[in-house]
Structures are given as structure tokens and as C-alpha cells.
All heavy atoms as an XYZ file, in Angstrom:
800
protein
N     114.402    123.017     84.973
C     113.793    123.952     85.892
C     114.748    125.117     86.130
O     115.932    124.931     86.337
C     113.475    123.264     87.224
C     113.139    124.246     88.327
S     112.836    123.538     89.931
C     111.171    123.010     89.722
N     114.183    126.307     86.139
C     114.954    127.506     86.455
C     114.931    127.680     87.977
O     113.897    128.023     88.563
C     114.350    128.717     85.761
C     115.164    129.977     85.951
O     115.714    130.182     87.055
O     115.240    130.770     85.000
N     116.058    127.409     88.602
C     116.147    127.410     90.067
C     115.852    128.801     90.632
O     115.122    128.931     91.628
C     117.521    126.897     90.524
C     117.620    125.398     90.205
C     117.756    127.161     92.010
C     118.966    124.774     90.461
N     116.368    129.831     90.002
C     116.146    131.185     90.505
C     114.674    131.578     90.415
O     114.142    132.230     91.314
C     117.030    132.179     89.774
C     118.496    131.951     90.067
O     118.860    131.063     90.833
N     119.352    132.737     89.458
N     114.010    131.180     89.330
C     112.581    131.464     89.211
C     111.788    130.716     90.279
O     110.820    131.231     90.817
C     112.064    131.077     87.824
C     112.422    132.063     86.756
C     111.804    131.679     85.426
C     112.226    132.636     84.335
N     111.687    132.248     83.027
N     112.216    129.496     90.586
C     111.539    128.706     91.612
C     111.688    129.368     92.980
O     110.718    129.444     93.746
C     112.110    127.290     91.642
C     111.485    126.403     92.671
C     110.081    125.963     92.247
N     109.630    124.944     93.159
C     108.529    125.044     93.895
N     107.730    126.077     93.764
N     108.205    124.087     94.727
N     112.878    129.864     93.275
C     113.086    130.568     94.546
C     112.206    131.817     94.591
O     111.546    132.087     95.597
C     114.570    130.918     94.750
C     115.400    129.639     94.927
C     114.745    131.843     95.963
C     116.898    129.862     94.916
N     112.176    132.556     93.487
C     111.342    133.756     93.413
C     109.876    133.402     93.623
O     109.157    134.106     94.345
C     111.539    134.466     92.060
O     112.921    134.833     91.930
C     110.674    135.700     91.945
N     109.424    132.310     93.011
C     108.037    131.874     93.170
C     107.732    131.562     94.636
O     106.695    131.970     95.167
C     107.775    130.632     92.316
C     106.414    130.011     92.534
C     106.305    128.605     91.954
O     107.245    128.087     91.361
N     105.165    127.980     92.151
N     108.638    130.842     95.288
C     108.431    130.498     96.694
C     108.429    131.740     97.575
O     107.655    131.824     98.542
C     109.493    129.493     97.158
C     109.363    128.094     96.551
C     110.625    127.273     96.798
C     108.137    127.373     97.102
N     109.272    132.714     97.257
C     109.257    133.975     97.992
C     107.908    134.671     97.835
O     107.312    135.130     98.815
C     110.371    134.906     97.501
C     111.798    134.570     97.896
C     112.787    135.480     97.164
C     111.991    134.689     99.401
N     107.421    134.734     96.605
C     106.143    135.395     96.336
C     104.991    134.660     97.018
O     104.098    135.302     97.581
C     105.903    135.490     94.835
C     106.820    136.464     94.149
C     106.700    136.419     92.636
O     106.093    135.531     92.055
N     107.326    137.400     91.981
N     105.017    133.334     96.967
C     103.952    132.549     97.599
C     103.839    132.845     99.083
O     102.753    132.817     99.660
C     104.203    131.045     97.415
C     104.023    130.575     95.985
O     103.506    131.347     95.148
O     104.422    129.423     95.700
N     104.970    133.117     99.711
C     104.988    133.358    101.156
C     104.929    134.841    101.523
O     104.796    135.191    102.680
C     106.266    132.751    101.758
C     106.216    131.248    101.794
C     107.598    130.682    102.059
N     107.568    129.238    102.221
C     107.379    128.364    101.259
N     107.206    128.781    100.025
N     107.365    127.066    101.506
N     105.094    135.692    100.524
C     105.146    137.118    100.805
C     106.443    137.520    101.492
O     106.479    138.470    102.269
N     107.502    136.776    101.209
C     108.807    137.015    101.827
C     109.668    137.892    100.936
O     109.524    137.908     99.713
C     109.560    135.705    102.039
C     109.067    134.827    103.134
C     107.903    134.943    103.845
C     109.724    133.668    103.642
N     107.805    133.928    104.759
C     108.912    133.134    104.656
C     110.910    133.032    103.333
C     109.256    131.987    105.365
C     111.262    131.885    104.029
C     110.437    131.379    105.044
N     110.612    138.550    101.570
C     111.661    139.280    100.861
C     112.912    138.401    100.851
O     113.018    137.454    101.643
C     111.992    140.592    101.596
O     112.497    140.264    102.897
C     110.768    141.499    101.704
N     113.867    138.719     99.984
C     115.136    137.993    100.038
C     115.803    138.101    101.418
O     116.436    137.159    101.885
C     115.983    138.658     98.951
C     114.969    139.125     97.955
C     113.798    139.590     98.805
N     115.621    139.241    102.070
C     116.182    139.411    103.417
C     115.585    138.385    104.382
O     116.305    137.767    105.162
C     115.912    140.836    103.919
C     116.379    141.068    105.332
C     117.717    141.305    105.613
C     115.469    141.048    106.388
C     118.146    141.508    106.915
C     115.892    141.253    107.696
C     117.234    141.485    107.951
O     117.652    141.682    109.241
N     114.282    138.193    104.297
C     113.624    137.202    105.169
C     114.144    135.801    104.867
O     114.387    135.000    105.772
C     112.106    137.263    104.971
C     111.315    136.132    105.605
C     110.887    136.447    107.022
N     110.247    135.325    107.673
C     108.934    135.146    107.768
N     108.107    136.025    107.246
N     108.455    134.107    108.401
N     114.323    135.483    103.597
C     114.865    134.182    103.225
C     116.258    133.995    103.820
O     116.580    132.923    104.336
C     114.913    134.018    101.706
C     115.563    132.732    101.196
C     114.840    131.493    101.731
C     115.601    132.722     99.676
N     117.071    135.028    103.758
C     118.420    134.943    104.326
C     118.347    134.629    105.817
O     119.073    133.750    106.312
C     119.171    136.253    104.088
N     117.472    135.305    106.523
C     117.346    135.079    107.964
C     116.822    133.683    108.271
O     117.312    133.000    109.164
C     116.429    136.135    108.605
C     116.990    137.522    108.548
C     118.354    137.594    109.209
C     119.023    138.926    109.009
N     120.452    138.888    109.208
N     115.815    133.230    107.531
C     115.209    131.921    107.770
C     116.156    130.776    107.418
O     116.112    129.716    108.022
C     113.907    131.770    106.976
C     112.793    132.709    107.402
C     112.228    132.413    108.770
O     112.254    131.239    109.199
O     111.742    133.356    109.417
N     117.005    131.008    106.422
C     117.886    129.941    105.940
C     119.264    129.954    106.594
O     120.048    129.028    106.406
C     118.038    130.030    104.423
O     118.642    131.253    104.061
N     119.561    131.023    107.336
C     120.871    131.121    107.964
C     121.976    131.520    107.002
O     123.161    131.379    107.310
N     121.596    132.021    105.839
C     122.570    132.479    104.853
C     122.785    133.975    105.012
O     121.927    134.676    105.550
C     122.079    132.182    103.432
C     121.911    130.710    103.072
C     121.163    130.570    101.757
C     123.268    130.031    102.998
N     123.889    134.438    104.502
C     124.128    135.886    104.558
C     123.229    136.581    103.540
O     122.802    135.992    102.539
C     125.592    136.203    104.260
O     125.872    135.989    102.893
N     122.965    137.844    103.838
C     122.194    138.668    102.925
C     122.867    138.724    101.553
O     122.198    138.689    100.520
C     122.116    140.077    103.510
C     120.742    140.674    103.443
O     119.787    139.951    103.156
O     120.646    141.890    103.682
N     124.189    138.786    101.562
C     124.950    138.864    100.311
C     124.787    137.595     99.482
O     124.638    137.660     98.255
C     126.422    139.116    100.606
N     124.799    136.454    100.138
C     124.658    135.185     99.413
C     123.307    135.116     98.719
O     123.219    134.781     97.533
C     124.824    133.992    100.376
O     126.135    134.035    100.942
C     124.618    132.669     99.662
N     122.261    135.432     99.449
C     120.917    135.406     98.852
C     120.808    136.482     97.780
O     120.272    136.236     96.689
C     119.827    135.570     99.930
C     118.450    135.713     99.300
C     119.851    134.389    100.898
N     121.337    137.658     98.055
C     121.287    138.738     97.072
C     121.991    138.384     95.784
O     121.521    138.733     94.696
N     123.114    137.679     95.882
C     123.861    137.294     94.681
C     123.067    136.354     93.785
O     123.236    136.368     92.562
C     125.194    136.651     95.060
C     126.220    137.676     95.476
O     126.133    138.846     95.120
N     127.191    137.235     96.252
N     122.221    135.548     94.371
C     121.393    134.647     93.565
C     120.565    135.471     92.585
O     120.414    135.104     91.428
C     120.492    133.782     94.465
C     121.333    132.825     95.299
C     119.454    133.029     93.633
C     120.549    132.075     96.381
N     120.071    136.604     93.056
C     119.192    137.426     92.224
C     119.965    138.471     91.413
O     119.695    138.648     90.222
C     118.136    138.105     93.100
C     117.277    137.113     93.829
C     117.457    136.890     95.182
C     116.317    136.379     93.159
C     116.682    135.961     95.857
C     115.546    135.448     93.821
C     115.725    135.237     95.172
N     120.920    139.138     92.029
C     121.648    140.208     91.327
C     122.523    139.662     90.208
O     122.590    140.238     89.129
C     122.502    141.008     92.299
C     121.726    142.023     93.107
C     122.646    142.973     93.846
N     123.458    142.297     94.854
C     123.055    142.005     96.086
N     121.834    142.306     96.457
N     123.860    141.410     96.948
N     123.191    138.571     90.480
C     124.103    138.002     89.484
C     123.452    136.876     88.692
O     124.066    136.311     87.804
C     125.357    137.476     90.165
C     126.167    138.568     90.808
C     127.429    138.015     91.367
N     128.182    139.060     92.066
C     129.198    138.821     92.839
N     129.615    137.583     93.043
N     129.814    139.807     93.444
N     122.217    136.543     89.067
C     121.483    135.455     88.419
C     122.319    134.167     88.415
O     122.385    133.451     87.428
C     121.059    135.837     87.009
C     119.924    134.956     86.515
O     119.096    134.497     87.302
N     119.884    134.704     85.224
N     122.983    133.913     89.546
C     123.808    132.721     89.658
C     122.989    131.557     90.200
O     122.039    131.739     90.960
C     125.004    132.953     90.597
O     124.506    133.328     91.889
C     125.914    134.034     90.081
N     123.354    130.382     89.798
C     122.710    129.174     90.321
C     123.399    128.844     91.638
O     124.621    128.718     91.698
C     122.836    128.004     89.326
C     122.238    126.737     89.918
C     122.171    128.356     88.007
N     122.616    128.725     92.723
C     123.246    128.445     94.017
C     123.874    127.060     94.060
O     123.441    126.141     93.363
C     122.085    128.549     95.005
C     120.852    128.428     94.203
C     121.178    128.844     92.807
N     124.898    126.938     94.894
C     125.516    125.626     95.100
C     124.513    124.712     95.794
O     123.491    125.168     96.313
C     126.762    125.772     95.977
O     126.371    126.138     97.302
N     124.812    123.430     95.829
C     123.913    122.481     96.483
C     123.774    122.809     97.967
O     122.682    122.719     98.521
C     124.417    121.044     96.289
C     123.418    120.004     96.744
S     121.783    120.152     95.985
C     122.101    119.541     94.364
N     124.867    123.207     98.593
C     124.813    123.558    100.024
C     123.916    124.778    100.246
O     123.110    124.808    101.184
C     126.217    123.824    100.549
N     124.048    125.766     99.365
C     123.218    126.968     99.481
C     121.763    126.630     99.205
O     120.867    127.073     99.929
C     123.707    128.063     98.517
O     125.050    128.411     98.863
C     122.839    129.300     98.581
N     121.513    125.835     98.188
C     120.143    125.460     97.869
C     119.517    124.647     99.000
O     118.339    124.818     99.323
C     120.088    124.672     96.554
C     118.701    124.357     96.025
C     117.862    125.632     95.867
C     118.800    123.623     94.702
N     120.292    123.790     99.632
C     119.797    123.030    100.781
C     119.410    123.973    101.908
O     118.357    123.815    102.539
C     120.851    122.010    101.250
O     121.113    121.094    100.187
C     120.383    121.245    102.469
N     120.243    124.983    102.154
C     119.931    125.974    103.191
C     118.672    126.757    102.833
O     117.832    127.037    103.694
C     121.114    126.911    103.394
N     118.525    127.106    101.558
C     117.328    127.811    101.094
C     116.089    126.954    101.352
O     115.078    127.431    101.879
C     117.455    128.180     99.595
C     116.112    128.582     99.002
C     118.483    129.288     99.406
N     116.167    125.682    100.991
C     115.042    124.772    101.216
C     114.722    124.652    102.699
O     113.548    124.668    103.090
C     115.322    123.394    100.619
S     115.288    123.377     98.818
N     115.748    124.553    103.526
C     115.533    124.501    104.971
C     114.844    125.772    105.452
O     113.966    125.721    106.311
C     116.851    124.293    105.715
C     117.400    122.901    105.527
O     116.689    121.963    105.197
N     118.698    122.754    105.732
N     115.245    126.897    104.902
C     114.610    128.165    105.256
C     113.139    128.194    104.899
O     112.308    128.698    105.655
N     112.819    127.625    103.741
C     111.425    127.558    103.314
C     110.654    126.448    104.036
O     109.436    126.381    103.966
C     111.326    127.305    101.800
C     111.589    128.513    100.956
C     112.467    128.442     99.890
C     110.947    129.714    101.187
C     112.703    129.540     99.069
C     111.169    130.827    100.385
C     112.049    130.736     99.327
N     111.381    125.561    104.692
C     110.732    124.446    105.378
C     110.279    123.351    104.431
O     109.279    122.683    104.673
N     111.032    123.180    103.332
C     110.709    122.144    102.354
C     111.954    121.303    102.076
O     113.064    121.712    102.397
C     110.177    122.741    101.025
C     111.226    123.632    100.350
C     108.878    123.496    101.259
C     110.829    124.130     98.971
N     111.733    120.161    101.469
C     112.848    119.307    101.079
C     113.315    119.687     99.676
O     112.609    120.402     98.942
C     112.428    117.826    101.075
O     111.423    117.646    100.063
C     111.891    117.390    102.437
N     114.484    119.176     99.300
C     114.956    119.403     97.934
C     113.998    118.792     96.916
O     113.753    119.377     95.861
C     116.361    118.817     97.754
C     117.504    119.640     98.319
C     118.801    118.824     98.312
C     117.695    120.921     97.522
N     113.444    117.628     97.229
C     112.513    117.011     96.282
C     111.248    117.848     96.143
O     110.698    117.956     95.051
C     112.188    115.569     96.666
O     111.696    115.490     97.969
N     110.791    118.471     97.213
C     109.646    119.369     97.105
C     110.007    120.599     96.283
O     109.191    121.093     95.518
C     109.156    119.795     98.493
C     108.445    118.697     99.251
C     108.127    119.096    100.672
O     108.976    119.637    101.373
N     106.914    118.826    101.101
N     111.230    121.076     96.439
C     111.676    122.234     95.665
C     111.618    121.926     94.174
O     111.176    122.751     93.383
C     113.109    122.615     96.064
C     113.635    123.812     95.314
C     113.406    125.089     95.781
C     114.369    123.646     94.145
C     113.894    126.195     95.087
C     114.859    124.736     93.453
C     114.617    126.016     93.925
N     112.064    120.727     93.796
C     112.127    120.370     92.386
C     110.840    119.769     91.843
O     110.746    119.490     90.649
C     113.304    119.431     92.133
C     114.631    120.126     92.195
C     115.486    119.938     93.276
C     115.026    120.996     91.203
C     116.716    120.584     93.346
C     116.240    121.657     91.253
C     117.085    121.448     92.332
N     109.838    119.566     92.688
C     108.562    119.015     92.223
C     107.905    120.019     91.285
O     107.751    121.191     91.623
C     107.646    118.716     93.408
N     107.541    119.557     90.113
C     106.937    120.439     89.117
C     105.489    120.776     89.464
O     105.064    121.901     89.363
C     106.996    119.802     87.725
C     108.400    119.618     87.201
C     109.111    120.914     86.871
O     108.440    121.921     86.597
O     110.345    120.920     86.891
N     104.719    119.780     89.845
C     103.312    119.987     90.160
C     102.980    119.286     91.465
O     103.650    118.358     91.882
C     102.409    119.406     89.058
C     102.531    120.183     87.759
O     102.569    121.418     87.812
O     102.588    119.536     86.706
N     101.918    119.714     92.063
C     101.432    119.019     93.239
C     102.325    119.164     94.454
O     102.397    118.265     95.277
N     102.982    120.294     94.574
C     103.856    120.516     95.717
C     103.023    120.532     96.989
O     102.087    121.299     97.123
C     104.606    121.835     95.577
C     105.474    122.268     96.748
C     106.652    121.306     96.906
C     105.973    123.675     96.543
N     103.347    119.649     97.885
C     102.696    119.616     99.182
C     103.754    119.927    100.221
O     104.703    119.173    100.395
C     102.062    118.229     99.469
C     101.475    118.189    100.863
C     101.024    117.900     98.423
N     103.576    121.054    100.855
C     104.545    121.454    101.861
C     104.064    120.998    103.227
O     102.918    121.200    103.586
C     104.723    122.964    101.854
C     105.340    123.460    100.573
C     105.558    124.946    100.586
O     105.864    125.495    101.651
O     105.421    125.543     99.521
N     104.933    120.352    103.940
C     104.599    119.920    105.282
C     105.022    121.001    106.261
O     106.197    121.194    106.518
C     105.298    118.599    105.622
C     104.817    117.365    104.880
C     105.607    116.140    105.332
C     103.344    117.137    105.107
N     104.027    121.681    106.779
C     104.294    122.635    107.838
C     104.678    121.836    109.072
O     104.427    120.623    109.138
C     103.049    123.474    108.132
O     102.008    122.597    108.592
C     102.575    124.239    106.893
N     105.234    122.461    110.076
C     105.544    121.716    111.305
C     104.312    121.020    111.888
O     104.400    119.891    112.367
C     106.078    122.793    112.248
C     106.671    123.818    111.334
C     105.772    123.828    110.127
N     103.170    121.670    111.784
C     101.932    121.067    112.288
C     101.558    119.820    111.488
O     101.214    118.783    112.051
C     100.804    122.099    112.225
C      99.485    121.608    112.787
C      98.422    122.682    112.694
O      98.313    123.329    111.624
O      97.707    122.865    113.685
N     101.637    119.914    110.148
C     101.327    118.750    109.313
C     102.345    117.637    109.500
O     102.001    116.458    109.495
C     101.253    119.154    107.836
C     100.038    119.965    107.424
C     100.169    120.417    105.971
C      98.766    119.175    107.624
N     103.608    118.011    109.670
C     104.649    117.010    109.908
C     104.367    116.255    111.196
O     104.517    115.033    111.256
C     106.031    117.665    109.970
C     107.163    116.671    110.147
C     107.316    115.727    108.980
O     107.412    116.163    107.841
N     107.335    114.428    109.232
N     103.944    116.983    112.236
C     103.618    116.334    113.507
C     102.469    115.341    113.328
O     102.531    114.213    113.823
C     103.255    117.384    114.556
C     102.896    116.801    115.906
C     102.476    117.850    116.921
O     102.284    119.032    116.558
O     102.334    117.478    118.085
N     101.443    115.765    112.591
C     100.317    114.859    112.342
C     100.748    113.641    111.536
O     100.335    112.514    111.812
C      99.190    115.601    111.615
C      98.414    116.612    112.441
C      97.462    117.403    111.554
C      97.668    115.937    113.568
N     101.581    113.864    110.536
C     102.070    112.756    109.726
C     102.884    111.777    110.567
O     102.730    110.559    110.444
C     102.915    113.270    108.553
C     103.436    112.176    107.676
C     102.601    111.520    106.791
C     104.759    111.781    107.756
C     103.081    110.491    105.994
C     105.245    110.761    106.961
C     104.400    110.115    106.079
N     103.750    112.307    111.418
C     104.579    111.454    112.280
C     103.710    110.588    113.194
O     104.034    109.420    113.444
C     105.547    112.297    113.115
C     106.629    112.949    112.271
O     106.845    112.516    111.122
O     107.253    113.912    112.771
N     102.634    111.154    113.685
C     101.708    110.384    114.530
C     100.960    109.361    113.685
O     100.802    108.202    114.079
C     100.725    111.334    115.246
C     101.475    112.211    116.253
C      99.612    110.541    115.948
C     100.653    113.368    116.796
N     100.519    109.792    112.498
C      99.713    108.939    111.618
C     100.429    107.636    111.277
O      99.831    106.574    111.300
C      99.370    109.705    110.340
C      98.566    108.918    109.357
C      99.023    108.223    108.289
C      97.152    108.731    109.380
N      97.997    107.618    107.625
C      96.828    107.919    108.279
C      96.129    109.179    110.211
C      95.514    107.544    107.987
C      94.830    108.807    109.917
C      94.545    107.985    108.816
N     101.702    107.717    110.968
C     102.431    106.520    110.538
C     102.571    105.502    111.661
O     102.834    104.325    111.393
C     103.820    106.843    109.935
C     103.676    107.684    108.679
C     104.729    107.512    110.939
N     102.372    105.927    112.893
C     102.473    105.012    114.023
C     101.138    104.333    114.367
O     101.112    103.387    115.161
C     102.992    105.755    115.269
C     104.388    106.366    115.134
C     104.721    107.187    116.376
C     105.436    105.297    114.892
N     100.053    104.798    113.763
C      98.731    104.250    114.066
C      98.505    102.911    113.376
O      99.036    102.652    112.295
C      97.634    105.227    113.627
C      97.614    106.605    114.285
C      96.508    107.456    113.665
C      97.434    106.494    115.785
N      97.668    102.097    114.001
C      97.240    100.855    113.368
C      96.185    101.185    112.324
O      95.657    102.310    112.291
C      96.636     99.893    114.408
O      95.419    100.480    114.909
C      97.597     99.605    115.545
N      95.842    100.217    111.487
C      94.813    100.432    110.465
C      93.485    100.819    111.113
O      92.770    101.699    110.617
C      94.656     99.180    109.610
N      93.166    100.177    112.216
C      91.912    100.481    112.915
C      91.930    101.912    113.471
O      90.949    102.645    113.379
C      91.695     99.485    114.056
C      90.377     99.662    114.787
C      90.183     98.614    115.882
O      90.471     97.430    115.641
O      89.742     99.021    116.968
N      93.051    102.301    114.040
C      93.172    103.657    114.587
C      93.102    104.711    113.473
O      92.500    105.772    113.645
C      94.486    103.797    115.363
C      94.521    102.994    116.651
C      95.910    102.881    117.261
O      96.918    102.986    116.523
O      95.970    102.672    118.492
N      93.684    104.396    112.319
C      93.609    105.326    111.185
C      92.171    105.483    110.722
O      91.726    106.598    110.420
C      94.492    104.845    110.035
C      95.967    105.009    110.298
C      96.809    104.441    109.165
C      98.289    104.578    109.490
N      99.132    103.976    108.463
N      91.433    104.388    110.655
C      90.026    104.442    110.250
C      89.220    105.297    111.229
O      88.392    106.127    110.821
C      89.444    103.035    110.148
N      89.479    105.123    112.505
C      88.776    105.902    113.528
C      89.134    107.382    113.411
O      88.255    108.250    113.491
C      89.135    105.382    114.939
O      88.782    104.010    115.030
C      88.428    106.176    116.019
N      90.409    107.669    113.202
C      90.847    109.053    113.054
C      90.195    109.704    111.835
O      89.756    110.854    111.898
C      92.372    109.124    112.954
N      90.118    108.976    110.727
C      89.479    109.520    109.523
C      88.009    109.819    109.777
O      87.507    110.859    109.355
C      89.628    108.545    108.350
C      91.002    108.573    107.727
C      91.020    107.865    106.378
C      91.360    106.420    106.551
N      91.516    105.702    105.263
N      87.320    108.917    110.468
C      85.905    109.142    110.781
C      85.735    110.389    111.643
O      84.839    111.201    111.411
C      85.309    107.930    111.495
C      85.105    106.734    110.608
C      84.623    105.506    111.391
O      84.653    105.484    112.613
N      84.202    104.482    110.663
N      86.613    110.543    112.626
C      86.547    111.702    113.511
C      86.792    113.003    112.724
O      86.035    113.978    112.881
C      87.578    111.583    114.635
C      87.680    112.751    115.587
C      86.364    112.978    116.332
C      88.826    112.536    116.573
N      87.780    113.002    111.873
C      88.083    114.194    111.088
C      86.925    114.536    110.154
O      86.542    115.708    110.009
C      89.405    114.019    110.306
C      90.577    113.984    111.290
C      89.599    115.120    109.263
C      91.889    113.540    110.687
N      86.349    113.527    109.524
C      85.196    113.756    108.644
C      84.028    114.342    109.422
O      83.348    115.254    108.970
C      84.789    112.475    107.931
C      85.737    112.066    106.834
C      85.315    110.752    106.188
C      86.311    110.301    105.162
N      85.951    109.002    104.568
N      83.770    113.797    110.617
C      82.664    114.286    111.450
C      82.900    115.734    111.870
O      81.982    116.559    111.833
C      82.489    113.380    112.667
N      84.125    116.053    112.252
C      84.450    117.417    112.682
C      84.335    118.390    111.513
O      83.843    119.501    111.673
C      85.857    117.463    113.304
C      85.897    116.693    114.616
C      86.316    118.902    113.506
C      87.296    116.485    115.177
N      84.790    117.986    110.353
C      84.816    118.901    109.201
C      83.426    119.209    108.669
O      83.251    120.185    107.938
C      85.695    118.338    108.090
O      85.122    117.161    107.557
N      82.431    118.421    109.027
C      81.049    118.664    108.564
C      80.352    119.742    109.383
O      79.293    120.194    109.014
C      80.251    117.372    108.596
C      80.688    116.384    107.542
C      79.856    115.128    107.580
C      80.370    114.147    106.534
N      79.632    112.902    106.562
N      80.947    120.134    110.487
C      80.313    121.148    111.349
C      80.407    122.515    110.735
O      81.237    122.918    110.078
C      80.962    121.144    112.737
C      80.651    119.898    113.505
C      81.227    119.994    114.888
C      80.859    118.746    115.680
N      81.332    118.783    117.041
């Protein structure tokens, strides 16, 4: 996988600039700029910060297909879901199906 192309793809998907990525990830503008200007592969620490900025995990970053990004809202729902009993999950699914048909 070309890491720089993947970062560029994620920027394009979000409509972000490298400056926005720097702000979201807590990296300096120069660090993010060097990834593109010098075509350097970021260190693991930098890549982790980039992923945090995008709100994804490293495994999501490296996923070739089927990338599912958990937004904070989806993460909250997932965190609640895992605590439900099987019966509660069935009820929740029925409710969601009923709501989505409207």
C-alpha cells in the first residue's frame, strides 16, 4: 500500500486540506507538508497521529476494501450495542427497521 496515496485519498474523501489534517492530528504544518512535498513515508508515531486526526484506527487505515469508519456517533451506538442482551438487540433491530420504513 502506498501510504501517501492513502492519506491523499482520505483527505479528498473528507474535502480536507493538509492544513486541516495538521490541525486535527495535532501535527505541525511542516510535518504534514513534508509527507507530500518530500514524498516521505511518515513514522509510526506520525501515522498514528494522522489516523487519530482522521478519527480512524491504523487497521482501518490499512484496510484495502470495506473501510468502515466509526464516527463518534456510531462509536457511541456500538458501545451501547455490545452491552445489550440478545433480546434487547432483537428489539432494537425491530425498532430501527420500523423507523427506517417511514
